[in-house]
N, C-alpha and C positions, 0 to 999 in steps of 0.2 A: 504494500500500500504506500502510495506516494503522499507525503504530507508537506505542504508549503506553509511555513510559518511566516507571519507578517508582524511587524512591529507597528501596531496601530497608533501608539503614542507618537512614534517618529513620523508616521504618515500625517497625523493631525498637525504636528509641529511644522512640517514642510508646507502643508496647505496654508497655515496661518502666516508663515514667513512669506510665501508667495503673495498672499493678499496684502500684507503690509508693504512689500516691495512695490506692488502695483500702485498702491495709494501714494507712496513716496514719489514714484515716477510722475504721477499726475500732478502733484504739488510742485515738483521741480520744473515741470514743463510750464505750469502757470506762472511761476516766478520768473522763468527765463523769458516769457513772452509779455510780462508786465500785467498779467491778469490778476484779479483778486484771489487770494488763497483762502482767507477766512470769510465768514459771512457777516452781515451787518449786526446780527445778534451777538457776535463776539466783541463788538466795539463797546468801549466803556461809556456809560451814560455821563453826560456833562451837565 
């Protein structure tokens, strides 16, 4: 019988890392093009 063991914790970590990397890439692109990174709700009230 063939058994393939998978490290689900590592797979979850890789998925989370890939999602975070994609988010960082989006923000870096916005910064490079001069677009707004945060939203108006992040601005402090004056």
